[in-house]
C-alpha positions in Angstrom: -13.7 26.4 -96.7 -12.4 22.9 -97.4 -8.8 22.4 -96.3 -6.3 21.7 -99.2 -5.3 18.3 -97.7 -8.9 17.2 -97.7 -9.3 18.3 -101.3 -6.3 16.1 -102.2 -8.0 13.3 -100.2 -11.2 13.7 -102.2 -9.2 13.9 -105.5 -7.5 10.6 -104.7 -10.9 9.1 -103.9 -12.1 10.0 -107.3 -9.1 8.4 -108.9 -10.1 5.1 -107.4 -12.6 4.9 -110.2 -10.0 5.7 -112.9 -9.9 3.5 -116.1 -6.2 2.7 -115.7 -5.4 0.1 -113.0 -2.0 1.7 -112.2 -3.8 5.0 -111.4 -6.2 3.2 -109.1 -3.3 1.4 -107.3 -1.5 4.7 -106.8 -4.6 6.4 -105.5 -5.3 3.6 -103.0 -1.7 3.8 -101.7 -1.9 7.5 -101.6 -5.0 7.5 -99.5 -3.1 5.5 -96.9 -1.2 8.6 -96.0 -4.3 10.6 -95.0 -4.3 9.4 -91.3 -6.0 12.6 -90.2 -8.9 11.9 -92.5 -9.5 8.2 -91.7 -13.3 8.8 -91.5 -13.3 9.8 -95.1 -10.5 7.6 -96.5 -11.4 4.3 -95.0 -14.9 4.1 -96.5 -13.5 5.2 -99.9 -11.0 2.4 -99.9 -13.5 -0.2 -98.6 -16.1 0.8 -101.2 -13.5 0.4 -103.9 -12.8 -3.3 -103.2 -15.8 -4.8 -104.9 -15.5 -2.9 -108.2 -11.8 -3.9 -108.4 -12.0 -7.6 -107.6 -11.0 -8.5 -111.2 -7.8 -6.5 -110.6 -6.0 -8.2 -107.7 -3.1 -5.8 -107.8 -5.5 -2.9 -107.2 -7.2 -4.7 -104.3 -3.8 -5.4 -102.9 -3.0 -1.7 -103.0 -6.3 -0.9 -101.3 -5.5 -3.2 -98.4 -2.1 -1.7 -98.2 -3.7 1.7 -97.9 -6.1 0.4 -95.2 -3.1 -1.0 -93.3 -1.4 2.4 -93.3 -4.5 4.1 -92.0 -4.5 1.5 -89.2 -8.2 1.8 -88.5 -9.8 -1.1 -86.7 -13.1 -0.4 -88.5 -11.5 -1.9 -91.6 -11.0 -5.3 -89.9 -14.5 -6.8 -90.7 -13.9 -6.1 -94.4 -10.4 -7.7 -94.3 -11.8 -10.7 -92.5 -14.2 -11.3 -95.4 -11.4 -11.7 -97.8 -9.1 -14.1 -95.8 -10.4 -17.0 -97.9 -10.7 -15.3 -101.2 -9.8 -17.6 -104.1 -7.3 -15.1 -105.4 -4.1 -15.6 -103.4 -3.0 -12.0 -103.8 -6.2 -10.6 -102.4 -6.4 -13.1 -99.5 -2.7 -12.4 -98.6 -3.2 -8.6 -98.7 -6.2 -8.9 -96.5 -4.3 -11.0 -94.0 -1.3 -8.7 -93.9 -3.5 -5.6 -93.4 -5.5 -7.3 -90.7 -2.3 -8.4 -89.0 -0.9 -4.9 -88.8 -4.2 -3.4 -87.6 -5.0 -6.1 -85.1 -1.4 -6.1 -83.8 -1.6 -2.3 -83.2 -5.0 -2.4 -81.6 -4.6 -5.8 -80.0 -7.8 -7.4 -81.4 -8.0 -11.1 -80.3 -10.9 -11.9 -82.7 -8.7 -11.2 -85.7 -5.9 -13.4 -84.3 -8.4 -16.3 -83.9 -9.5 -16.0 -87.5 -5.9 -15.9 -88.8 -5.0 -19.0 -86.8 -8.2 -20.8 -88.0 -7.2 -20.1 -91.6 -3.6 -21.1 -90.9 -4.8 -24.4 -89.4 -6.9 -25.1 -92.4 -4.3 -24.3 -95.0 -1.5 -26.0 -93.0 -3.6 -29.2 -93.1 -4.2 -28.9 -96.9 -0.5 -28.0 -97.6 0.7 -31.0 -95.6 -1.2 -33.6 -97.6 1.1 -35.9 -99.6 1.0 -35.7 -103.4 -1.5 -38.1 -104.7 -3.0 -38.8 -101.3 -6.1 -37.6 -99.4 -8.7 -35.1 -100.6 -6.1 -32.5 -101.7 -3.6 -34.7 -103.6 -2.0 -33.1 -106.6 -1.1 -36.2 -108.6 -4.6 -37.0 -109.7 -4.8 -38.4 -113.3 -5.9 -35.6 -115.6 -6.4 -33.3 -112.6 -3.2 -31.3 -112.6 -2.3 -29.2 -109.6 -5.1 -29.0 -107.1 -6.2 -25.4 -106.8 -7.0 -25.7 -103.1 -3.5 -26.8 -102.3 -1.9 -24.2 -104.6 -4.0 -21.5 -102.8 -2.9 -22.9 -99.4 0.7 -22.9 -100.4 0.5 -19.3 -101.7 -1.5 -17.8 -98.8 -0.1 -19.7 -95.8 3.3 -17.8 -95.8 1.4 -14.5 -95.6 -0.8 -15.8 -92.8 2.5 -16.5 -90.9 3.8 -13.0 -91.8 0.5 -11.5 -90.4 1.0 -13.3 -87.1 4.6 -12.2 -87.0 3.4 -8.6 -87.3 0.8 -9.1 -84.6 3.1 -10.7 -82.1 6.5 -9.3 -83.1 7.8 -12.9 -83.0 9.4 -15.0 -85.6 7.6 -18.3 -85.3 7.0 -20.0 -88.6 4.7 -23.0 -88.0 1.0 -23.3 -87.0 2.0 -25.4 -84.0 4.3 -22.7 -82.6 1.6 -20.0 -83.2 -1.0 -22.1 -81.5 1.1 -22.6 -78.4 2.0 -18.8 -78.4 -1.7 -17.9 -78.6 -2.7 -20.4 -75.9 -0.2 -18.7 -73.7 -1.0 -15.1 -74.4 -4.6 -14.9 -75.5 -5.9 -14.1 -72.1 -3.7 -11.0 -71.8 -4.0 -9.9 -75.5 -6.3 -7.0 -74.8 -6.3 -3.4 -76.0 -3.7 -1.0 -74.4 -1.8 -3.7 -72.5 1.8 -4.3 -73.4 2.8 -7.6 -74.8 6.1 -9.1 -73.8 8.2 -9.9 -76.9 11.5 -11.7 -77.5 11.8 -12.9 -73.9 9.8 -16.1 -73.9 10.3 -19.6 -75.2 7.7 -22.2 -76.2 7.5 -25.7 -74.8 7.1 -27.6 -78.0 
């Protein structure tokens, strides 16, 4: 006999293919509550990302559901969307990965977040009209690469804040923090928080 809660899990999985985006969003968020059925819920959510890429709000909800399930098996999928051209999708992937990697202490994910932060920090810091990413290009309008960087970078920072439980806000600060704690950032080892300062 199939437990009632598993039947609800399966029903929500079926709703991920519903015609109405709002229903798919609700189903994705609902599946995030089925922590006792991660083995079923995580593949359902991951498998629903591709068919919903034209609906960023749905993909955002899927990553929110994956974050709630807190299963490190979802990290490779989140990593693939860090550089998505849709800021909402990239941001959702970063935030989900930050929560999961912080909980399970996965250094590889931190490396990827910081790599992206470094790249987007460089793009975002370019002066208007200067360099490869200038925005004041005649007839060019706002450069999409710079806009993407400006939209996603704050969420990369938020992801790191979740990982580290610290409030640093610049790539330089996070780079120093990571250089200091990477060697001890391993599964099941406590990370000291709120008691250290950075030598900038």
